[in-house]
N, C-alpha and C positions, 0 to 999 in steps of 0.2 A: 286869639282863642288858643286854648291848649289842645293838645291832641285828645285828651280824655273827654273834653266837652264837645268835640266835633261829632256831628251826627253820623257821618260816614265811618268814623273810627268806632263808634258804638255799634253800628250795624256790623262792621267787620268783626268786632269783638264778640258780638252775639253769635254770628255765623261760626266763628272759631270755636266758641263754647259748644254749640250744637254739633259741630263737626267732631269735636273731641268725644262728646257723648255717643255720637253715632259710631265712631271708630271703636270705642270701648264695647258698645253693644255688638258690633259685628265680630270683634275678636272673641267676645264671650260666647256668642252663638256658634262661631266656627269651632271653638274648643269643645263645646257641648256636642256638636254634630260629629266631630272626630271621635270623641269618646263613645258616642252611640254606635258609630260605624265599627269601632274596635270591638265593642261588646257583641254586636251582631256577628262579626267575623269569628270571634272566639266561640260563640255559641254554636255557629254552623260547623266549625272545626270539631268541637266536642261531640256534636251530634254525628258527624261523619265518622269519627273514631269509634264511637259507641256502635254505630251500624257495622263497621268493619269487624269489630270484635265479635258481635253477634253472628255475623256471617261466618267468621272463622270457627266459632263454636259450633255452628250448624254444619259446616262443611267437613270438619275433621272426622266425625263418626261416619259420614257418608263415604268419604274417601277411604277410610280404613275398611269399611264393609265392602266397598267395590274392589279394593286390593285383595282382601281375603277371598272374595268370590272368584276373582280372576286367578288367584294362585291355586285354589281348589280345582278350577277348570284346567289350568296348566298341568297340575298333577294327574288329573284323570287322562288328559290327552297324552301325557308322557307315559303313563302306565300302558295305555292302549297301544301307543307307538312302539314301546319296548316289547310288549307281547307279540305284536304283529311282526316286528323285526326278528325276534327270536324264532318265531314259528317259520318264517321264510328262510332263515338261516338253517334251521334243522332240516327242512325239506331239501335245501340245496346240498347240505352236507351228506344226506343220505344218497343223493343222486351222483355226487361228484366223487372223483377218485381221491385217494389220500393226498396227493400233491396239491390238487386244487383246493381241497378242504383246508390245508394249512394256509394257503394264500388267502382264502376267504376269511378265516379266523383272524389273520393279521390285519386285514382291511376292515373287519367288522367293527372294531372299536372306533375307528375313524368315522365310519358311516353313522354309527349311532350318535356319536358326539356331534357330528355335523347336523344331523336331523334334529337332535335335541336343541341345539343352539338356534337353528332356523325356527323351530316351533316356538321357543321362548321369545325370540325377537318379534315374531308375528303377533303373539298374544300380548306382549308388553306394548306393542304399538297400538293395539286395540284398546288396552287399558288407558294409555296416555290420551288417546282421542276421546274416550268416554269421560275421563276426568276433566279434560279441557272443556268439553261441552257443559259438564255440570258446573264447573267454576264460572264459566261465562254466563250461564243461566242464573246463577246465584248473584253474581256481581252486577247484572243489568239493573235491578231495582235501585241499588246503591248509586250507580252512575246517574240514573234518572233523577234521584233525589238531589244529588249534588248539582246537577244541571238546573234543577228547578230553584234551588236556594241561592245559587251564585248570582243570578241576575238581580235578586232583591238587594244583595249587598252592593253590587255594582251601581244600581240605581240610587241607593242612599248616598254613596260616595259622589256620584255625578251630581245629585241634587245639592249636596253641600258645596260643591265647587261652583255650581251655578249661583247659589245664594251669595256666596262670598264675592263672586264676580259682580253680581248686581249691586251689592253693598259698596264695593270699591268704585263702580261706575257712578253710583249716587254721590259718593264722597267727591269724586273728581268733578262731577257735574256741579256740585255745590261750590267747589273751589273756583271753577271756571266762571260761574255765574257771578 
């Protein structure tokens, strides 16, 4: 008997053909799943970029308004501080002797500059803290959205890996059998 008329050879040949078809199917399905995962990832990234752009568009006017408000507040405090300082200096000058008045005038510029710098630093710190809170408050929904969409993409990738593994195990099982 020839090899081609041997029933075992035919069976092995049939199994080989089925195996080839199964391999082609698994490869095709794997490529389709990979493309689908890539599409989902690109879509999620595009959505995230759009969300970030909208957040930036919403934050910019708020930040500008907050800065403008704080600067006005700084200006008011500075005017008040300068007026108070000048009044205190005038009173001291009236009480002091000419020698002491000269010394006070020399030190006055340093004191005003130091007080001004201190007040500005204090107010700027408050502005920074408020801006940080506003930014965190605005970014929280975006982070939650990303955290909700990321597991879907991960699950799709994991599912494709499982299906590929199962198909490979099926092929191996058919070969061993």
